[in-house]
C-alpha positions in Angstrom: 106.4 101.9 102.8 108.6 98.8 103.4 110.9 97.9 106.2 111.2 100.8 108.7 108.2 102.7 107.3 105.6 100.1 108.3 107.6 98.2 110.9 111.1 97.2 111.8 110.0 93.6 112.4 111.5 91.7 109.4 109.3 88.7 110.2 106.2 90.7 109.4 107.2 90.8 105.8 106.5 87.1 105.5 103.0 88.3 105.0 102.3 90.0 101.6 100.5 93.1 103.1 101.7 94.6 106.3 99.4 97.0 108.2 101.3 100.1 109.3 102.0 100.1 113.1 101.4 103.9 113.4 97.9 103.4 111.9 97.1 100.5 114.2 98.4 102.5 117.2 96.2 105.5 116.3 93.1 103.3 116.1 93.9 101.6 119.4 94.6 104.8 121.3 91.6 106.5 119.9 89.0 103.8 120.5 90.2 101.9 123.6 91.5 102.3 127.1 94.2 100.5 128.9 93.0 97.0 129.9 90.4 96.9 127.1 90.2 94.0 124.7 91.2 94.7 121.0 89.9 92.2 118.5 91.4 91.8 115.0 89.4 89.3 112.9 91.9 89.3 110.1 95.2 89.7 112.1 97.6 88.8 109.2 101.1 89.4 110.5 99.8 90.5 113.9 100.4 94.3 113.8 97.2 95.2 115.7 97.8 92.6 118.3 101.4 93.7 118.8 100.4 97.4 119.2 97.6 96.5 121.6 100.0 94.5 123.7 102.6 97.2 123.8 100.0 99.8 124.8 98.6 97.8 127.8 95.5 96.3 126.0 94.5 92.7 125.8 94.3 91.4 122.3 92.6 88.6 120.3 93.5 88.0 116.7 92.4 85.4 114.3 93.0 84.7 110.6 91.8 82.1 108.0 95.4 81.3 107.2 97.3 79.1 109.6 100.5 80.4 108.0 99.6 84.0 108.9 98.6 83.0 112.4 102.0 81.4 112.8 103.7 84.7 111.6 101.6 86.7 114.1 102.4 84.4 117.0 106.1 84.4 116.2 106.1 88.2 115.9 104.2 88.8 119.1 106.3 86.3 121.0 109.4 88.4 120.3 107.8 91.4 122.1 106.2 89.4 124.9 109.8 88.3 125.9 111.0 91.9 125.7 108.0 93.0 127.9 108.8 90.4 130.5 112.5 91.4 130.6 111.5 95.1 131.1 109.2 94.3 133.9 111.8 92.4 136.0 
């Protein structure tokens, strides 16, 4: 799928396999409600956490790789800042 088909976040591609945002979104909207906690035990580049946050869910992600957790944190931080600016 590549950039644009999976995500527009270039940072996500520091991870070798990027989960499609649309697929994560479908799972999140189908199986949770606003305010629920979404847990991703292999969060990789943080796609599930990002989509949970953008859809008013709490999120918890972990990964065995410190490098991947760093990518996810950096990626999510970009959108947390945007969320804060939109709420002001």
